[in-house]
C-alpha positions as CSV (number, residue, x, y, z in Angstrom):
1,M,-5.6,9.8,8.7
2,R,-8.7,8.5,6.8
3,D,-8.9,4.8,7.8
4,I,-5.3,3.6,7.6
5,F,-5.6,1.2,10.4
6,K,-8.5,-0.6,8.7
7,A,-6.4,-0.7,5.5
8,L,-3.5,-2.1,7.5
9,S,-5.7,-4.7,9.2
10,D,-5.6,-7.0,6.1
11,K,-2.7,-9.3,5.7
12,T,-2.6,-9.1,1.9
13,R,-2.4,-5.4,2.0
14,R,0.4,-5.5,4.6
15,D,2.2,-8.0,2.4
16,I,1.8,-5.7,-0.6
17,L,3.3,-2.8,1.5
18,E,6.2,-5.0,2.4
19,M,6.8,-5.7,-1.3
20,L,6.7,-2.0,-2.1
21,K,9.2,-1.0,0.6
22,D,12.2,-1.9,-1.6
23,E,10.9,-1.1,-5.1
24,K,8.1,0.2,-7.3
25,L,6.0,-2.5,-8.8
26,T,3.1,-2.9,-11.2
27,A,-0.2,-4.6,-10.3
28,S,0.8,-7.5,-12.5
29,E,4.2,-7.9,-10.7
30,I,2.4,-7.8,-7.3
31,A,-0.3,-10.3,-8.4
32,V,2.1,-13.0,-9.3
33,Q,3.2,-13.2,-5.7
34,F,-0.4,-14.1,-4.5
35,D,-2.8,-16.8,-5.2
36,M,-5.5,-14.4,-6.4
37,S,-6.6,-12.6,-9.6
38,Q,-5.1,-9.3,-10.7
39,A,-8.6,-7.8,-10.2
40,S,-8.4,-8.8,-6.5
41,V,-5.0,-7.3,-6.1
42,S,-6.2,-4.1,-7.8
43,Q,-8.9,-3.9,-5.2
44,H,-6.3,-4.0,-2.4
45,L,-4.2,-1.4,-4.2
46,K,-7.3,0.8,-4.5
47,I,-7.8,0.7,-0.8
48,L,-4.2,1.4,-0.1
49,K,-4.2,4.3,-2.5
50,F,-7.5,5.7,-1.2
51,N,-5.9,5.8,2.3
52,D,-2.8,7.5,0.8
53,L,-0.5,4.6,1.9
54,I,0.8,4.2,-1.7
55,Y,1.2,6.4,-4.8
56,A,0.5,5.4,-8.4
57,E,2.8,6.6,-11.0
58,R,2.2,6.1,-14.8
59,K,5.3,5.3,-16.9
60,G,4.2,4.6,-20.5
61,K,1.5,2.0,-20.5
62,Y,2.3,0.8,-17.0
63,I,1.3,2.1,-13.6
64,Y,3.9,1.6,-10.8
65,Y,3.0,1.6,-7.2
66,H,5.2,2.8,-4.4
67,L,5.0,3.7,-0.7
68,N,3.9,7.1,0.7
69,L,6.2,7.2,3.7
70,S,4.7,10.5,5.0
71,V,1.5,8.8,6.0
72,F,3.4,6.1,7.9
73,E,5.4,8.9,9.7
74,E,2.1,10.6,10.6
75,A,0.7,7.4,12.0
76,I,3.9,6.6,14.0
77,N,3.9,10.1,15.4
78,W,0.3,9.8,16.5
79,I,1.0,6.4,18.2
80,I,4.1,7.7,19.9
81,K,1.9,10.3,21.7
82,F,0.5,7.4,23.8
83,K,3.9,6.2,25.0
84,N,3.9,8.3,28.2
């Protein structure tokens, strides 16, 4: 599970994941929602991608980002083990 909890600890990254839950977006489309440079958003995307929380898919000259739900399922299953 690499370090997904550290990746999730940042509010901006959690906000990005929320945005990606409904649709695939480019870094530019994500950046306009925040008061930060596209380079800063790209750093957040890099961390999310490194931890397998998102996929990057190239379509023409654009890269679209979307959620990798299998990693979320793995984390949830791990957390559920502590329920009892």
